[in-house]
C-alpha positions in Angstrom: -1.7 29.9 6.3 -2.5 28.1 9.5 -5.6 27.3 11.6 -6.1 26.5 15.3 -6.0 22.9 16.5 -8.6 21.9 19.1 -7.9 19.0 21.4 -11.1 17.0 22.1 -11.8 14.2 24.5 -11.7 11.1 22.3 -14.0 9.3 24.8 -16.8 11.8 24.0 -17.8 10.7 20.5 -20.6 13.3 20.3 -18.2 16.1 21.0 -15.8 14.8 18.4 -18.7 14.6 15.9 -19.7 18.2 16.4 -16.1 19.4 16.1 -15.4 17.3 13.0 -18.5 18.8 11.3 -17.1 22.3 11.7 -13.6 21.3 10.8 -14.7 19.7 7.5 -16.7 22.7 6.4 -14.0 25.2 7.5 -16.1 26.9 10.1 -14.1 25.6 13.0 -10.6 24.6 14.1 -8.9 21.4 13.1 -9.7 18.5 15.5 -7.4 16.3 17.5 -9.4 13.6 19.4 -7.2 12.4 22.2 -7.5 9.3 24.4 -8.4 10.4 27.9 -5.2 8.9 29.3 -3.1 10.9 26.9 -4.9 14.2 27.2 -2.5 16.0 29.7 0.6 14.7 27.9 -0.5 15.8 24.5 -1.6 19.2 25.7 1.7 19.8 27.4 3.6 18.7 24.3 1.6 20.9 21.9 1.5 24.0 24.0 -1.3 26.5 24.8 -2.3 27.5 21.3 -1.3 24.9 18.7 -1.7 25.6 15.0 -1.6 23.4 12.0 -1.5 24.0 8.2 -4.8 25.5 7.0 -5.6 22.4 4.9 -5.5 20.0 7.9 -8.9 19.1 9.4 -8.1 16.1 11.7 -5.1 14.9 13.6 -5.0 11.3 14.7 -2.3 9.9 17.0 -1.3 6.3 16.3 -0.5 3.9 19.0 3.1 3.4 17.8 4.9 0.2 18.4 8.2 1.9 19.4 9.3 5.5 20.1 7.2 8.6 20.0 3.7 8.1 18.6 3.0 9.5 15.2 0.5 12.4 14.8 -1.0 12.0 11.4 -2.5 15.2 9.9 -5.3 14.7 7.4 -7.0 17.2 5.2 -10.8 17.6 4.7 -10.4 16.6 1.0 -8.7 13.3 2.0 -11.3 12.5 4.6 -14.3 13.2 2.3 -12.6 11.3 -0.6 -12.3 8.3 1.7 -16.0 8.6 2.7 -17.1 8.8 -1.0 -14.9 5.9 -2.0 -16.2 3.7 0.8 -19.8 4.6 0.1 -19.3 3.6 -3.6 -17.7 0.3 -2.5 -20.3 -0.8 0.0 -23.5 0.0 -1.7 -24.2 3.6 -0.8 -24.5 6.1 2.1 -26.5 5.2 5.2 -26.5 5.3 8.9 -23.5 4.1 10.9 -23.0 2.5 14.3 -19.9 3.7 16.0 -18.3 0.9 18.0 -14.7 2.0 17.9 -12.9 4.8 19.9 -13.3 8.2 18.2 -9.6 8.9 18.6 -8.6 6.1 16.2 -8.9 6.7 12.5 -11.5 3.9 12.0 -13.7 5.5 14.7 -13.3 9.1 13.3 -14.1 7.7 9.9 -17.5 6.5 11.0 -18.2 10.1 12.1 -16.9 11.6 8.9 -19.0 9.1 6.8 -22.0 10.0 8.8 -21.4 13.7 8.2 -20.9 13.1 4.5 -24.1 11.0 4.4 -26.2 13.5 6.4 -27.2 10.9 8.9 -26.9 10.7 12.7 -24.7 7.9 13.9 -25.6 5.6 16.8 -22.8 5.9 19.4 -21.8 2.8 21.3 -19.3 3.0 24.2 -16.3 1.2 22.7 -14.8 0.6 26.2 -17.7 -1.6 27.2 -18.3 -3.4 23.9 -20.2 -6.7 24.1 -22.8 -8.5 22.0 -25.7 -7.3 24.1 -24.7 -3.6 23.9 -24.1 -4.0 20.1 -27.6 -5.5 19.7 -29.2 -2.7 21.7 -27.4 -0.1 19.7 -28.3 -1.7 16.4 -31.9 -1.5 17.3 -31.7 2.3 17.3 -30.6 2.4 13.6 -33.5 3.8 11.5 -32.1 4.3 8.0 -32.6 1.8 5.2 -28.8 1.1 5.0 -26.9 0.1 8.1 -23.1 0.0 8.5 -20.5 -0.4 11.2 -16.7 -0.8 11.5 -15.3 -3.4 13.8 -12.0 -5.1 14.7 -11.7 -8.9 14.7 -12.0 -9.2 18.5 -15.3 -7.4 18.4 -16.6 -9.5 15.5 -15.6 -12.6 17.4 -17.7 -11.6 20.3 -20.7 -11.0 18.1 -20.2 -14.3 16.2 -19.8 -16.3 19.5 -23.1 -14.9 20.8 -24.9 -15.0 17.4 -24.3 -18.8 17.1 -26.7 -19.4 20.1 -28.6 -16.1 20.5 -31.2 -15.2 17.8 -31.5 -11.6 18.9 -27.8 -11.0 18.3 -27.9 -12.9 15.0 -30.8 -10.8 13.8 -29.1 -7.6 14.8 -25.9 -8.5 13.0 -27.7 -9.6 9.9 -29.4 -6.2 9.6 -26.1 -4.6 8.7 -25.8 -3.9 5.0 -22.0 -4.2 5.5 -19.7 -4.7 8.4 -16.2 -3.4 7.7 -13.5 -5.3 9.5 -10.0 -4.0 9.9 -7.3 -2.9 12.3 -5.4 -6.2 12.0 -5.3 -9.5 10.2 -8.6 -11.3 10.2 -8.5 -15.0 11.2 -9.9 -17.0 8.2 -11.9 -19.3 10.6 -13.7 -16.2 12.0 -14.6 -15.0 8.5 -15.9 -18.4 7.7 -18.1 -18.5 10.8 -19.4 -15.0 10.1 -20.2 -16.0 6.5 -22.0 -19.2 7.7 -24.2 -16.9 9.8 -25.1 -14.8 6.8 -23.1 -11.7 8.0 -21.9 -9.3 5.3 -18.3 -8.7 6.2 -15.7 -6.8 4.2 -12.0 -6.9 5.1 -10.4 -3.5 4.9 -6.8 -2.5 4.7 -5.3 1.0 5.3 -4.0 3.2 8.0 -4.3 6.6 9.5 -1.9 7.8 6.7 -4.5 6.8 4.1 -7.5 8.2 6.0 -8.4 4.6 7.0 -9.3 1.6 4.8 -8.6 2.2 1.1 -8.4 -1.5 0.0 -11.5 -3.7 0.5 -11.1 -7.4 0.2 -7.8 -6.9 -1.5 -9.2 -4.5 -4.1 -8.4 -0.7 -4.1 -11.5 1.5 -3.7 -12.1 4.9 -5.3 -8.9 6.2 -7.0 -6.5 4.3 -4.7 -3.5 2.8 -6.4 -1.4 -0.1 -5.1 2.3 -0.9 -5.8 4.6 -3.4 -4.3 8.2 -2.3 -4.5 11.0 -4.6 -3.1 8.3 -6.6 -1.3 6.8 -3.5 0.4 3.3 -2.2 -0.1 2.9 1.4 -1.3 -0.4 3.3 -1.7 -1.4 6.4 -3.6 -4.6 8.4 -4.1 -6.6 11.3 -2.9 -7.0 9.9 0.7 -3.3 10.3 1.6 -2.5 12.3 4.7 -0.8 15.7 4.6 1.9 14.2 6.7 3.0 14.0 10.3 2.7 16.9 12.7 6.0 18.5 13.6 8.0 15.7 12.0 9.4 16.7 8.6 12.0 13.9 8.4 9.4 11.3 9.3 7.0 12.7 6.7 9.7 12.8 4.0 10.6 9.1 4.7 7.0 7.9 4.6 5.6 10.0 1.7 7.6 10.0 -1.6 7.1 11.4 -5.0 7.5 9.1 -8.0 6.6 9.7 -11.6 4.5 12.7 -10.6 2.5 10.7 -8.0 2.7 10.9 -4.2 3.0 7.5 -2.6 2.8 6.4 1.1 5.3 3.7 2.0 3.3 1.5 4.4 6.1 -0.6 5.9 4.0 -3.7 5.2 5.1 -6.7 3.2 2.8 -7.7 0.5 2.2 -9.2 -2.9 -0.2 -8.7 -5.8 -2.1 -11.7 -7.2 -2.5 -12.1 -10.9 -6.0 -10.5 -10.7 -4.5 -7.5 -9.0 -5.7 -8.3 -5.5 -3.4 -7.3 -2.6 -2.3 -9.8 -0.1 -0.7 -8.3 3.0 2.0 -10.6 4.5 2.8 -8.7 7.7 5.0 -5.9 9.0 8.5 -5.6 7.5 9.7 -4.7 11.0 7.9 -7.5 12.8 11.0 -9.7 12.5 13.2 -11.3 15.2 16.7 -12.8 14.9 16.7 -16.3 16.5 20.0 -18.1 16.5 21.2 -15.9 13.7 18.1 -16.6 11.5 15.5 -14.0 10.6 12.0 -15.1 11.6 8.8 -13.2 10.6 6.5 -13.2 13.6 3.6 -12.6 11.3 4.4 -15.8 9.3 4.6 -17.7 12.6 1.3 -16.3 13.7 -0.3 -17.3 10.4 1.0 -20.8 10.8 -0.1 -21.1 14.4 -3.6 -19.8 13.6 -4.0 -22.4 10.9 -4.3 -25.0 13.7 -7.8 -25.8 15.0 -8.6 -23.8 18.2 -5.7 -21.4 17.7 -7.5 -18.9 15.4 -7.1 -16.1 17.9 -3.5 -16.8 18.9 -1.0 -13.9 19.1 2.7 -14.4 18.5 5.3 -12.1 19.9 9.1 -12.2 20.3 10.7 -12.8 23.8 14.4 -12.6 24.8 16.3 -15.9 25.0 19.7 -16.3 26.7 21.0 -18.6 24.0 19.1 -17.8 20.8 18.7 -14.0 21.3 14.9 -14.1 20.7 12.3 -16.7 20.2 8.6 -16.7 19.1 6.1 -17.0 22.0 2.3 -17.7 21.8 -0.5 -16.0 23.8 -3.9 -17.6 23.7 -7.3 -16.4 24.9 -9.1 -18.8 27.2 -10.5 -21.9 25.5 -14.2 -22.1 24.9 -16.2 -24.7 26.8 -15.2 -28.2 25.9 -12.4 -26.9 23.6 -8.8 -28.1 24.1 -5.8 -26.2 22.7 -3.0 -28.2 20.9 0.1 -28.8 23.0 3.2 -26.7 22.6 5.2 -29.7 21.2 2.6 -30.3 18.5 2.6 -26.5 17.6 6.4 -26.5 17.4 6.4 -29.5 15.1 3.7 -27.9 12.9 5.5 -24.5 12.6 8.9 -26.0 12.2 7.7 -28.1 9.4 6.5 -25.0 7.5 9.0 -22.3 8.5 12.1 -24.1 9.8 13.5 -24.8 13.2 14.3 -21.2 14.2 10.6 -20.3 13.9 9.3 -22.9 16.4 7.6 -21.1 19.4 9.3 -21.7 22.7 6.6 -20.3 25.1 2.8 -20.7 25.3 0.5 -19.0 27.7 -3.3 -19.0 28.0 -4.9 -15.8 29.3 -8.3 -15.6 30.8 -8.6 -12.3 29.0 -6.1 -11.4 26.3 -4.6 -7.9 26.9 -6.0 -5.5 24.4 -5.5 -1.9 23.3 -8.4 0.5 23.3 -8.7 -0.1 19.6 -9.4 -3.8 20.2 -6.1 -4.9 18.8 -3.9 -7.2 20.9 -1.6 -5.3 23.3 1.6 -6.9 22.0 3.9 -4.9 24.2 2.1 -6.1 27.4 1.8 -9.6 26.1 5.5 -9.8 25.3 6.4 -8.4 28.7 4.2 -11.0 30.4 5.5 -13.9 28.3 9.1 -12.7 28.9 8.5 -12.8 32.6 7.1 -16.2 32.4 10.0 -17.5 30.4 12.6 -16.1 32.7 10.7 -17.6 35.7 
C-alpha cells in the first residue's frame, strides 16, 4: 500500500503544520517540507505524482556532507513516539516556539510536538533569527509550559544579548526547557547559559531517529544505546522507516540484531560507567596528514578549550606536502577580546594530539558562513580556507 507525497514549501511553517496534522492522522498525504532553494530540483527528481509507503508520514531531506542528500522517511508512530518521549523527559506538554526551519527534523519536530500537545506554536522566521525577534516571539506564548529548540549559534546570540539586556534575559528564562542540538555544544556556552539561569538540555539524535532521542547523554523513552567497535548505534520506536528510493543505503544504516532494529549513526562514542553517552565526533570526519589519521572533531575540541575560541570551526584543507592539514575558522572577536595566535594554538593542539594535528591555517570571519539550520557551513568554510592557503 502506498499514499501520495505532497511537497510543501519548508519556508512556510504554517503550511507545513497544517499538512503535518493531516499526515499524522491519516486524512492527508505524507509531507515533504522542502527548502525553497531545492524545490524545483526535488520536484523534478520525484516526478509529477510521487508515492511513498502507506506508513510514511514525513520525509526530511538531510543536508548531506557528500554525494546525494538522504531523504529520510518517517512514520507517524515514530514521530508521535518521539513527541511523547520528549514530553516525558522535559516536564510535560506545552506550547512551543519554532525558531528552526520546518524542513529540518528539529523544526518539523516542534510542529509535531505542538500537534501532539494540542497547542498552537509561535512561529519565528528562522532566516532572520536574532535576540530581539526571539524576545518578541516569546512574548506571544500563552501556555503555562514554554519550550523551544535551538542550535548553538542561536543560543549564543541569545546569551550574548541576555548578558546586558534584561528583556532578552527575562524572555529566555521564561522557557521551561530549551532543547539544544544539531551539533556539539561548546562547554563555555553552556556554562554562560547556566549562569544566566537558562534551562538548557543538550539533545542528540538525527533525522533517522525522528530527532533527539538522547538528552544530556541519557536515552529518553524506549531508546536504547549501544557502542559497537567505537560507533554509536540507536534503537527504539522513533527509528525511521528508511531512505526514500535508496534500498542499499537503508540496508547499510538500519540493521537487525537479536530481534531488534538498530540505526548505525556513523558517530564515534563511548558509554560512561553510569550509562551516559559521550559523542566524540563523526567517524568519517578524519583527514590523513603526512600519513597520520587526524580526527578533525578532536582538533576542534582541543581548539575550543582555549579561551576565546569556543566557537571555532575546524575543517581540513589540501596541502601540497602533507596531503591535508587542519584549518581553523573563527567568528569575529567580541569587543575587547583577542584571539590566541596560531603558533600558540598549534603548540596547544600538538601537545594534546600530536604534531600532525596542529592547525596550519587560521582565518577570522566577520560572519561565519552558516547553513539554514544554523550549523557551520563546513564546505564553504573549507573552500574559503583552501583558497586562502593556496594564495
